[in-house]
C-alpha positions in Angstrom: 104.0 109.4 86.3 105.0 107.5 89.4 108.6 106.3 89.8 109.8 103.9 92.4 113.4 105.1 92.4 112.6 108.8 92.7 109.0 109.4 93.8 109.4 113.2 93.9 107.5 115.0 91.2 108.6 118.5 90.7 106.1 121.2 89.5 106.2 125.0 89.1 104.3 125.4 92.4 105.6 122.6 94.7 107.1 119.2 94.8 105.0 116.0 95.4 106.2 112.7 96.9 103.8 110.0 95.6 104.4 106.6 96.9 102.8 103.1 97.1 103.9 99.8 98.6 103.0 97.6 101.6 104.8 100.2 103.8 102.8 103.2 102.5 99.2 104.4 102.8 98.2 103.1 99.4 95.6 100.8 97.9 96.3 98.0 97.5 98.8 98.1 100.3 101.3 95.7 98.9 104.5 95.6 96.8 103.7 95.5 93.1 107.2 96.2 91.8 107.8 99.2 89.6 104.3 99.1 88.0 101.9 101.7 89.4 99.0 100.9 87.1 97.4 98.6 89.7 97.4 101.1 92.5 94.2 103.2 93.0 95.3 105.3 96.0 98.7 106.6 97.0 100.5 108.1 100.0 101.3 111.8 99.3 103.6 114.4 100.8 104.0 118.0 99.6 107.1 120.1 99.8 108.2 123.6 98.9 110.8 124.1 96.2 113.5 124.3 99.0 112.4 121.0 100.5 110.3 122.1 103.5 107.1 120.1 104.4 103.8 121.7 103.3 100.8 121.3 105.5 97.8 121.8 103.1 95.6 122.5 106.1 97.4 125.8 106.7 99.3 126.5 103.4 98.1 129.3 101.1 99.7 127.6 98.1 96.6 125.4 97.6 93.9 127.9 98.5 92.6 128.0 94.9 92.7 124.2 94.4 89.0 123.3 94.0 89.4 119.8 95.3 91.2 121.0 98.5 88.4 119.8 100.8 88.7 116.2 99.4 92.5 116.3 99.8 92.2 117.6 103.4 89.8 114.8 104.3 92.6 112.3 104.0 95.5 114.5 105.1 97.0 114.4 108.6 98.3 117.5 110.3 101.6 118.0 112.1 105.2 118.9 111.4 105.5 116.1 108.8 101.9 115.9 107.3 101.1 113.0 105.0 98.1 112.3 102.8 96.9 108.7 103.2 95.1 106.7 100.5 94.8 109.7 98.2 92.8 108.6 95.0 94.9 108.5 91.8 92.4 110.9 90.1 92.8 113.5 92.8 96.6 113.3 92.5 96.3 113.8 88.8 94.1 116.8 89.3 96.5 118.2 91.8 99.4 117.8 89.4 97.5 119.7 86.7 96.8 122.5 89.2 100.4 122.7 90.3 101.8 122.7 86.8 99.8 125.8 85.7 
């Protein structure tokens, strides 16, 4: 599910950048090579299909995502918003939502 070379995951609804390393907001915050199974939390950025940043605080795309409050709790605002230390399970749930 997580690829070091191309962290962008494309879905029907939006694209997700899911990353983990010592330079990202992930847990653990260290380089573990190409294996993602040891990470429990990831850095997350969301993009429209044309590559524009999505701010989940103000975007209507995620209004029906039941776990939106949990996502917003760890998501900064701004012109380039990023989710920090987002739990793996929440990302998996978001992927299922975005693929419907």
